[in-house]
PDB file as gemmi writes it, atoms N, CA and C in Angstrom:
CRYST1    1.000    1.000    1.000  90.00  90.00  90.00 P 1                      
ATOM      1  N   ALA A   1     -84.666   3.125-165.309  1.00  0.00           N  
ATOM      2  CA  ALA A   1     -83.752   4.041-164.700  1.00  0.00           C  
ATOM      3  C   ALA A   1     -83.592   3.489-163.169  1.00  0.00           C  
ATOM      4  N   LEU A   2     -84.735   2.956-162.652  1.00  0.00           N  
ATOM      5  CA  LEU A   2     -84.512   2.411-161.285  1.00  0.00           C  
ATOM      6  C   LEU A   2     -83.787   1.071-161.233  1.00  0.00           C  
ATOM      7  N   CYS A   3     -84.104   0.274-162.241  1.00  0.00           N  
ATOM      8  CA  CYS A   3     -83.523  -1.066-162.156  1.00  0.00           C  
ATOM      9  C   CYS A   3     -82.188  -1.154-163.013  1.00  0.00           C  
ATOM     10  N   GLY A   4     -81.720  -0.115-163.703  1.00  0.00           N  
ATOM     11  CA  GLY A   4     -80.636  -0.143-164.574  1.00  0.00           C  
ATOM     12  C   GLY A   4     -81.037  -0.675-165.979  1.00  0.00           C  
ATOM     13  N   THR A   5     -80.157  -0.546-166.949  1.00  0.00           N  
ATOM     14  CA  THR A   5     -80.441  -1.069-168.275  1.00  0.00           C  
ATOM     15  C   THR A   5     -79.133  -1.018-169.163  1.00  0.00           C  
ATOM     16  N   ILE A   6     -79.285  -1.488-170.475  1.00  0.00           N  
ATOM     17  CA  ILE A   6     -78.210  -1.385-171.340  1.00  0.00           C  
ATOM     18  C   ILE A   6     -78.733  -0.513-172.406  1.00  0.00           C  
ATOM     19  N   ILE A   7     -77.960   0.579-172.803  1.00  0.00           N  
ATOM     20  CA  ILE A   7     -78.543   1.516-173.954  1.00  0.00           C  
ATOM     21  C   ILE A   7     -77.501   1.689-174.889  1.00  0.00           C  
ATOM     22  N   GLU A   8     -77.777   2.012-176.165  1.00  0.00           N  
ATOM     23  CA  GLU A   8     -76.944   2.287-177.214  1.00  0.00           C  
ATOM     24  C   GLU A   8     -77.014   3.762-177.421  1.00  0.00           C  
ATOM     25  N   VAL A   9     -75.846   4.391-177.297  1.00  0.00           N  
ATOM     26  CA  VAL A   9     -75.622   5.890-177.628  1.00  0.00           C  
ATOM     27  C   VAL A   9     -74.995   6.131-178.926  1.00  0.00           C  
ATOM     28  N   PRO A  10     -75.716   6.933-179.843  1.00  0.00           N  
ATOM     29  CA  PRO A  10     -75.013   7.284-181.044  1.00  0.00           C  
ATOM     30  C   PRO A  10     -73.881   8.187-180.752  1.00  0.00           C  
ATOM     31  N   THR A  11     -72.675   7.898-181.468  1.00  0.00           N  
ATOM     32  CA  THR A  11     -71.483   8.738-181.287  1.00  0.00           C  
ATOM     33  C   THR A  11     -71.385   9.769-182.411  1.00  0.00           C  
ATOM     34  N   MET A  12     -70.396  10.590-182.303  1.00  0.00           N  
ATOM     35  CA  MET A  12     -70.153  11.664-183.402  1.00  0.00           C  
ATOM     36  C   MET A  12     -69.724  11.057-184.745  1.00  0.00           C  
ATOM     37  N   SER A  13     -69.065   9.950-184.616  1.00  0.00           N  
ATOM     38  CA  SER A  13     -68.566   9.272-185.749  1.00  0.00           C  
ATOM     39  C   SER A  13     -69.668   8.317-186.490  1.00  0.00           C  
ATOM     40  N   GLY A  14     -70.881   8.260-185.980  1.00  0.00           N  
ATOM     41  CA  GLY A  14     -71.992   7.525-186.442  1.00  0.00           C  
ATOM     42  C   GLY A  14     -71.989   6.058-185.871  1.00  0.00           C  
ATOM     43  N   ASP A  15     -71.066   5.746-185.088  1.00  0.00           N  
ATOM     44  CA  ASP A  15     -71.108   4.316-184.462  1.00  0.00           C  
ATOM     45  C   ASP A  15     -72.127   4.467-183.208  1.00  0.00           C  
ATOM     46  N   LYS A  16     -72.254   3.280-182.681  1.00  0.00           N  
ATOM     47  CA  LYS A  16     -73.008   3.226-181.365  1.00  0.00           C  
ATOM     48  C   LYS A  16     -72.229   2.648-180.259  1.00  0.00           C  
ATOM     49  N   LEU A  17     -72.213   3.414-179.059  1.00  0.00           N  
ATOM     50  CA  LEU A  17     -71.537   2.958-177.966  1.00  0.00           C  
ATOM     51  C   LEU A  17     -72.547   2.304-177.079  1.00  0.00           C  
ATOM     52  N   THR A  18     -72.191   0.929-176.596  1.00  0.00           N  
ATOM     53  CA  THR A  18     -73.114   0.252-175.703  1.00  0.00           C  
ATOM     54  C   THR A  18     -72.701   0.697-174.308  1.00  0.00           C  
ATOM     55  N   VAL A  19     -73.657   1.060-173.570  1.00  0.00           N  
ATOM     56  CA  VAL A  19     -73.429   1.515-172.151  1.00  0.00           C  
ATOM     57  C   VAL A  19     -74.255   0.567-171.153  1.00  0.00           C  
ATOM     58  N   ASN A  20     -73.517  -0.034-170.250  1.00  0.00           N  
ATOM     59  CA  ASN A  20     -74.266  -0.882-169.375  1.00  0.00           C  
ATOM     60  C   ASN A  20     -74.490  -0.252-167.983  1.00  0.00           C  
ATOM     61  N   LEU A  21     -75.691  -0.007-167.864  1.00  0.00           N  
ATOM     62  CA  LEU A  21     -76.046   0.605-166.618  1.00  0.00           C  
ATOM     63  C   LEU A  21     -76.822  -0.294-165.692  1.00  0.00           C  
ATOM     64  N   GLN A  22     -76.637  -1.489-165.755  1.00  0.00           N  
ATOM     65  CA  GLN A  22     -77.407  -2.432-164.915  1.00  0.00           C  
ATOM     66  C   GLN A  22     -76.923  -2.302-163.491  1.00  0.00           C  
ATOM     67  N   GLY A  23     -77.748  -2.449-162.636  1.00  0.00           N  
ATOM     68  CA  GLY A  23     -77.370  -2.386-161.129  1.00  0.00           C  
ATOM     69  C   GLY A  23     -77.049  -0.831-160.700  1.00  0.00           C  
ATOM     70  N   GLU A  24     -77.442   0.007-161.642  1.00  0.00           N  
ATOM     71  CA  GLU A  24     -77.172   1.408-161.296  1.00  0.00           C  
ATOM     72  C   GLU A  24     -78.492   2.297-161.407  1.00  0.00           C  
ATOM     73  N   VAL A  25     -78.850   3.013-160.398  1.00  0.00           N  
ATOM     74  CA  VAL A  25     -79.953   3.845-160.500  1.00  0.00           C  
ATOM     75  C   VAL A  25     -79.618   5.155-161.284  1.00  0.00           C  
ATOM     76  N   VAL A  26     -80.237   5.468-162.345  1.00  0.00           N  
ATOM     77  CA  VAL A  26     -80.036   6.636-163.126  1.00  0.00           C  
ATOM     78  C   VAL A  26     -81.006   7.704-162.799  1.00  0.00           C  
ATOM     79  N   LYS A  27     -80.661   8.784-162.102  1.00  0.00           N  
ATOM     80  CA  LYS A  27     -81.670   9.766-161.635  1.00  0.00           C  
ATOM     81  C   LYS A  27     -81.758  10.890-162.702  1.00  0.00           C  
ATOM     82  N   PRO A  28     -82.881  11.667-162.657  1.00  0.00           N  
ATOM     83  CA  PRO A  28     -83.036  12.679-163.681  1.00  0.00           C  
ATOM     84  C   PRO A  28     -81.811  13.685-163.507  1.00  0.00           C  
ATOM     85  N   TYR A  29     -81.500  14.033-164.831  1.00  0.00           N  
ATOM     86  CA  TYR A  29     -80.493  15.037-165.087  1.00  0.00           C  
ATOM     87  C   TYR A  29     -79.061  14.484-164.818  1.00  0.00           C  
ATOM     88  N   THR A  30     -78.983  13.156-164.610  1.00  0.00           N  
ATOM     89  CA  THR A  30     -77.608  12.582-164.528  1.00  0.00           C  
ATOM     90  C   THR A  30     -76.781  12.779-165.868  1.00  0.00           C  
ATOM     91  N   VAL A  31     -75.543  13.103-165.769  1.00  0.00           N  
ATOM     92  CA  VAL A  31     -74.766  13.180-166.917  1.00  0.00           C  
ATOM     93  C   VAL A  31     -73.545  12.201-166.833  1.00  0.00           C  
ATOM     94  N   LYS A  32     -73.408  11.525-167.826  1.00  0.00           N  
ATOM     95  CA  LYS A  32     -72.228  10.619-168.035  1.00  0.00           C  
ATOM     96  C   LYS A  32     -71.261  11.026-169.140  1.00  0.00           C  
ATOM     97  N   ARG A  33     -69.911  10.864-168.728  1.00  0.00           N  
ATOM     98  CA  ARG A  33     -68.893  11.463-169.643  1.00  0.00           C  
ATOM     99  C   ARG A  33     -68.236  10.112-170.222  1.00  0.00           C  
ATOM    100  N   PHE A  34     -68.028  10.056-171.613  1.00  0.00           N  
ATOM    101  CA  PHE A  34     -67.326   9.079-172.321  1.00  0.00           C  
ATOM    102  C   PHE A  34     -66.007   9.612-173.004  1.00  0.00           C  
ATOM    103  N   PRO A  35     -64.983   9.605-172.422  1.00  0.00           N  
ATOM    104  CA  PRO A  35     -63.735  10.174-172.993  1.00  0.00           C  
ATOM    105  C   PRO A  35     -63.507   9.533-174.414  1.00  0.00           C  
ATOM    106  N   GLY A  36     -63.116  10.431-175.280  1.00  0.00           N  
ATOM    107  CA  GLY A  36     -62.493  10.041-176.590  1.00  0.00           C  
ATOM    108  C   GLY A  36     -63.657   9.687-177.562  1.00  0.00           C  
ATOM    109  N   TYR A  37     -64.928   9.970-177.235  1.00  0.00           N  
ATOM    110  CA  TYR A  37     -66.102   9.748-178.169  1.00  0.00           C  
ATOM    111  C   TYR A  37     -66.716  11.041-178.636  1.00  0.00           C  
ATOM    112  N   GLY A  38     -66.178  12.158-178.268  1.00  0.00           N  
ATOM    113  CA  GLY A  38     -66.748  13.475-178.683  1.00  0.00           C  
ATOM    114  C   GLY A  38     -66.163  13.957-180.017  1.00  0.00           C  
ATOM    115  N   LEU A  39     -66.272  15.337-180.178  1.00  0.00           N  
ATOM    116  CA  LEU A  39     -65.747  15.950-181.323  1.00  0.00           C  
ATOM    117  C   LEU A  39     -64.186  16.098-181.403  1.00  0.00           C  
ATOM    118  N   PRO A  40     -63.621  16.056-182.571  1.00  0.00           N  
ATOM    119  CA  PRO A  40     -62.228  16.082-182.697  1.00  0.00           C  
ATOM    120  C   PRO A  40     -61.638  17.568-182.239  1.00  0.00           C  
ATOM    121  N   PHE A  41     -60.432  17.630-181.738  1.00  0.00           N  
ATOM    122  CA  PHE A  41     -59.913  18.803-181.407  1.00  0.00           C  
ATOM    123  C   PHE A  41     -59.438  19.569-182.593  1.00  0.00           C  
ATOM    124  N   PRO A  42     -59.795  20.956-182.650  1.00  0.00           N  
ATOM    125  CA  PRO A  42     -59.509  21.674-183.916  1.00  0.00           C  
ATOM    126  C   PRO A  42     -58.064  21.568-184.502  1.00  0.00           C  
ATOM    127  N   LYS A  43     -57.007  21.740-183.409  1.00  0.00           N  
ATOM    128  CA  LYS A  43     -55.645  21.753-183.852  1.00  0.00           C  
ATOM    129  C   LYS A  43     -55.024  20.338-183.860  1.00  0.00           C  
ATOM    130  N   GLU A  44     -55.768  19.301-183.253  1.00  0.00           N  
ATOM    131  CA  GLU A  44     -55.306  17.972-183.347  1.00  0.00           C  
ATOM    132  C   GLU A  44     -56.451  16.978-183.750  1.00  0.00           C  
ATOM    133  N   PRO A  45     -56.742  17.022-184.945  1.00  0.00           N  
ATOM    134  CA  PRO A  45     -57.960  16.153-185.395  1.00  0.00           C  
ATOM    135  C   PRO A  45     -57.899  14.784-185.143  1.00  0.00           C  
ATOM    136  N   THR A  46     -56.639  14.069-184.747  1.00  0.00           N  
ATOM    137  CA  THR A  46     -56.690  12.704-184.392  1.00  0.00           C  
ATOM    138  C   THR A  46     -57.113  12.470-183.005  1.00  0.00           C  
ATOM    139  N   ARG A  47     -57.163  13.522-182.127  1.00  0.00           N  
ATOM    140  CA  ARG A  47     -57.561  13.389-180.797  1.00  0.00           C  
ATOM    141  C   ARG A  47     -59.106  13.846-180.763  1.00  0.00           C  
ATOM    142  N   LYS A  48     -59.850  13.198-179.807  1.00  0.00           N  
ATOM    143  CA  LYS A  48     -61.334  13.400-179.703  1.00  0.00           C  
ATOM    144  C   LYS A  48     -61.507  13.883-178.237  1.00  0.00           C  
ATOM    145  N   GLY A  49     -62.493  14.775-178.067  1.00  0.00           N  
ATOM    146  CA  GLY A  49     -62.880  15.196-176.803  1.00  0.00           C  
ATOM    147  C   GLY A  49     -63.905  14.087-176.178  1.00  0.00           C  
ATOM    148  N   ASP A  50     -64.522  14.573-175.133  1.00  0.00           N  
ATOM    149  CA  ASP A  50     -65.425  13.569-174.476  1.00  0.00           C  
ATOM    150  C   ASP A  50     -66.850  13.887-174.912  1.00  0.00           C  
ATOM    151  N   LEU A  51     -67.616  12.739-174.963  1.00  0.00           N  
ATOM    152  CA  LEU A  51     -69.051  12.827-175.241  1.00  0.00           C  
ATOM    153  C   LEU A  51     -69.811  12.852-173.895  1.00  0.00           C  
ATOM    154  N   LEU A  52     -70.602  13.795-173.761  1.00  0.00           N  
ATOM    155  CA  LEU A  52     -71.417  13.974-172.531  1.00  0.00           C  
ATOM    156  C   LEU A  52     -72.812  13.553-172.904  1.00  0.00           C  
ATOM    157  N   VAL A  53     -73.422  12.609-172.082  1.00  0.00           N  
ATOM    158  CA  VAL A  53     -74.837  12.224-172.341  1.00  0.00           C  
ATOM    159  C   VAL A  53     -75.563  12.594-171.080  1.00  0.00           C  
ATOM    160  N   ALA A  54     -76.575  13.386-171.274  1.00  0.00           N  
ATOM    161  CA  ALA A  54     -77.564  13.868-170.246  1.00  0.00           C  
ATOM    162  C   ALA A  54     -78.747  12.988-170.229  1.00  0.00           C  
ATOM    163  N   PHE A  55     -79.189  12.459-169.180  1.00  0.00           N  
ATOM    164  CA  PHE A  55     -80.360  11.624-169.156  1.00  0.00           C  
ATOM    165  C   PHE A  55     -81.555  12.448-168.595  1.00  0.00           C  
ATOM    166  N   ASP A  56     -82.666  12.370-169.401  1.00  0.00           N  
ATOM    167  CA  ASP A  56     -83.807  13.127-169.018  1.00  0.00           C  
ATOM    168  C   ASP A  56     -84.860  12.038-168.593  1.00  0.00           C  
ATOM    169  N   ILE A  57     -84.928  11.651-167.410  1.00  0.00           N  
ATOM    170  CA  ILE A  57     -85.666  10.653-166.860  1.00  0.00           C  
ATOM    171  C   ILE A  57     -87.000  11.071-166.376  1.00  0.00           C  
ATOM    172  N   LYS A  58     -87.997  10.428-166.870  1.00  0.00           N  
ATOM    173  CA  LYS A  58     -89.426  10.905-166.417  1.00  0.00           C  
ATOM    174  C   LYS A  58     -90.083   9.581-165.681  1.00  0.00           C  
ATOM    175  N   PHE A  59     -90.305   9.780-164.404  1.00  0.00           N  
ATOM    176  CA  PHE A  59     -90.987   8.791-163.561  1.00  0.00           C  
ATOM    177  C   PHE A  59     -92.485   8.917-163.567  1.00  0.00           C  
ATOM    178  N   PRO A  60     -93.149   7.837-163.543  1.00  0.00           N  
ATOM    179  CA  PRO A  60     -94.754   7.897-163.515  1.00  0.00           C  
ATOM    180  C   PRO A  60     -95.072   8.388-162.037  1.00  0.00           C  
ATOM    181  N   ASP A  61     -96.196   9.076-162.158  1.00  0.00           N  
ATOM    182  CA  ASP A  61     -96.853   9.683-160.896  1.00  0.00           C  
ATOM    183  C   ASP A  61     -97.300   8.586-159.958  1.00  0.00           C  
ATOM    184  N   ARG A  62     -97.776   7.350-160.609  1.00  0.00           N  
ATOM    185  CA  ARG A  62     -98.104   6.222-159.735  1.00  0.00           C  
ATOM    186  C   ARG A  62     -97.838   4.888-160.499  1.00  0.00           C  
ATOM    187  N   LEU A  63     -97.790   3.768-159.781  1.00  0.00           N  
ATOM    188  CA  LEU A  63     -97.585   2.592-160.349  1.00  0.00           C  
ATOM    189  C   LEU A  63     -98.760   1.776-160.586  1.00  0.00           C  
TER     190      LEU A  63                                                      
END                                                                             
């Protein structure tokens, strides 16, 4: 979280979305939005909503 990382996020379709967070500090309760990777719209099933990923970061009490 402090040094950044590359993670794989499972999507609603069963695929994995690779997210590059290198060089970025991810703080607790950070939320990232990924347009087009969420659930399909009920009236337009070919369109998909956004996938929201909330990060639950736990830092150690000491190093």
